[in-house]
C-alpha positions in Angstrom: 0.1 -0.1 -0.1 1.4 3.5 -0.9 2.2 5.9 2.2 -0.2 8.8 2.2 0.5 12.7 3.3 -2.5 14.5 4.5 -1.9 17.8 3.4 -3.9 20.8 3.5 -4.2 23.9 1.2 -2.3 27.2 3.0 -3.5 30.5 3.0 -1.0 32.8 1.7 -2.0 35.7 4.0 -0.8 33.5 7.3 2.8 34.4 7.9 5.0 31.2 7.6 6.6 31.8 11.2 3.2 31.9 12.7 2.4 28.4 10.9 5.4 26.7 12.1 4.8 28.7 15.5 1.1 26.5 15.4 2.9 23.4 14.8 2.1 23.5 11.0 5.2 23.5 8.4 4.6 25.4 5.4 5.3 23.6 1.9 4.5 23.7 -2.1 3.5 20.9 -4.4 3.8 21.2 -8.1 4.3 19.3 -11.3 4.2 18.9 -15.0 0.4 18.1 -14.9 -0.7 20.6 -12.2 -0.1 24.3 -11.1 2.0 25.2 -7.8 -0.3 24.9 -5.1 0.6 26.0 -1.5 0.2 23.6 1.2 1.0 22.6 4.7 1.5 19.7 6.8 1.3 19.2 10.6 5.2 19.3 11.9 4.4 15.7 13.5 3.2 14.1 10.4 6.0 15.9 8.3 8.7 14.4 10.9 6.8 10.6 10.5 6.8 11.0 6.6 10.7 12.0 6.6 12.0 9.0 9.0 9.7 6.6 7.6 11.2 4.3 4.5 9.7 4.8 0.9 10.0 7.9 -1.3 6.6 7.6 -3.1 3.3 9.1 -1.2 -0.4 9.5 -2.5 -2.2 13.1 -1.7 -5.5 14.5 -2.6 -5.7 17.3 -4.7 -8.5 19.5 -6.5 -8.1 17.3 -9.6 -8.2 14.2 -7.5 -5.4 11.7 -6.2 -2.0 12.6 -7.1 1.5 10.6 -6.5 4.3 12.6 -5.4 7.7 12.5 -3.8 9.7 15.1 -1.8 11.9 17.2 -3.9 13.2 19.3 -1.2 13.2 19.9 2.4 14.8 23.0 4.0 16.0 22.8 7.6 17.0 25.4 10.1 21.0 25.3 9.9 21.0 25.5 14.0 18.0 23.6 15.2 17.7 21.2 12.0 14.0 21.6 12.1 12.0 21.6 8.9 11.1 25.3 7.7 9.9 24.4 4.4 9.2 21.5 1.9 8.3 20.9 -1.9 6.6 17.7 -3.0 7.0 17.1 -6.7 4.1 15.2 -8.8 5.0 12.3 -10.5 2.9 11.8 -14.1 0.9 8.7 -14.3 1.9 6.3 -16.9 5.3 7.6 -17.3 8.5 6.1 -15.9 10.4 7.8 -13.0 13.5 7.2 -11.1 13.3 7.1 -7.5 14.9 5.9 -4.5 13.8 2.8 -2.7 15.2 1.8 0.6 16.4 -2.1 1.0 15.0 -4.0 3.9 17.6 -7.0 4.9 15.9 -9.8 6.6 17.5 -12.5 8.3 20.9 -13.3 10.6 23.6 -14.2 7.7 25.1 -18.0 9.0 28.6 -16.2 8.5 28.0 -14.4 12.0 27.4 -17.3 13.9 31.3 -18.1 13.2 32.5 -14.4 14.1 31.5 -12.7 10.9 30.0 -9.1 10.5 27.6 -8.5 7.9 28.5 -4.7 6.4 25.9 -2.8 4.4 27.0 -0.9 1.5 23.9 0.3 0.1 20.7 0.8 2.1 18.5 2.1 -0.4 18.7 1.6 -4.3 17.3 3.8 -7.4 14.7 2.1 -9.6 13.0 3.0 -12.9 9.3 2.5 -13.3 5.4 3.9 -13.3 4.6 5.8 -10.1 1.7 3.0 -9.3 4.2 -0.2 -9.8 7.0 1.4 -7.3 7.3 -0.6 -4.0 7.8 1.4 -0.7 10.7 -1.1 0.2 12.8 -3.5 -1.7 13.7 -6.7 0.3 16.2 -9.4 0.4 17.1 -11.8 2.7 21.0 -12.4 4.0 20.5 -15.6 6.2 22.0 -17.8 3.8 25.4 -15.7 3.5 28.5 -17.2 4.8 31.7 -15.4 5.7 33.2 -14.0 2.2 29.5 -14.0 0.5 27.9 -10.9 -1.3 24.5 -10.0 -1.8 24.4 -8.2 -5.1 21.5 -6.1 -6.7 20.6 -9.2 -8.7 19.6 -10.9 -5.5 17.3 -8.1 -4.4 13.4 -8.9 -4.7 12.8 -5.8 -7.3 9.2 -5.9 -8.7 9.0 -7.2 -12.2 7.2 -3.7 -13.3 10.3 -1.6 -12.4 14.4 -1.8 -12.9 17.6 -1.0 -11.1 19.3 1.9 -12.6 22.5 0.3 -11.8 24.7 -2.8 -12.6 23.0 -5.7 -11.4 26.6 -6.9 -9.9 26.7 -4.0 -7.5 27.3 -5.2 -4.2 24.8 -4.4 -1.6 25.9 -6.0 1.6 28.9 -8.5 2.3 29.8 -10.9 5.6 33.0 -10.2 6.4 35.3 -11.9 9.0 36.3 -9.4 11.8 39.6 -7.2 11.5 41.6 -10.0 13.6 40.4 -12.7 11.6 41.4 -10.8 8.3 45.0 -10.1 9.8 45.1 -14.0 10.3 44.8 -14.8 7.0 40.6 -15.6 6.5 40.8 -13.6 3.6 42.5 -16.7 1.7 39.7 -18.8 2.4 37.1 -16.3 1.5 38.7 -15.6 -2.3 38.7 -11.8 -1.2 40.9 -9.3 -0.6 41.2 -7.0 2.6 40.3 -4.1 0.4 37.3 -6.0 -0.8 36.4 -6.9 2.5 37.0 -3.7 4.2 35.2 -1.7 1.8 32.1 -1.2 3.8 33.9 0.3 6.6 35.2 3.4 4.2 32.5 3.4 1.2 31.1 6.8 0.5 27.8 5.6 -0.7 26.5 6.1 3.0 26.9 2.7 3.8 27.3 1.3 7.6 28.6 -1.6 9.3 26.2 -3.6 11.3 27.0 -6.4 13.5 24.3 -9.0 14.2 
């Protein structure tokens, strides 16, 4: 089921700082098939939406139901509270590129031998029509032994959407702990120290997760 946002139309006569003091965040929604429209959303619901996995949302507009995604979120540089947001309409029937979170399930069997699951990608960009977009893409890592990799090709991507990156891209890897690497475990796994350690120095936002 697609996530929904309960937006309301915003009166431009009311100043934005007053709205924020009332616990409501000002924003706009726009797109190729609709005029730019001032909207507002409660700070509580906006915060929940931004923390929830998934980039596609359904809203109600004057012309009916519209599928949108967050285009820009402005935050206060000090408090990091959201000051303003914008939603971009996704045209029906047209392919769009959207970043979808990856949900890894299970405990790698390699962790029972002292291994660590290193996640290199916690989301993936896919292309497809708005109504075909999943809220999340799942993958089971229970079968991963030390040295095994989970690639884009292993993800359960719905047939109506496709990944925009190479299917051999590594999503996660079960690697030995640092001490085991030093004692030569890499020779058994067939991977170099650089490959096994790349998750810890990856610039793609991945995080090392011990299970």
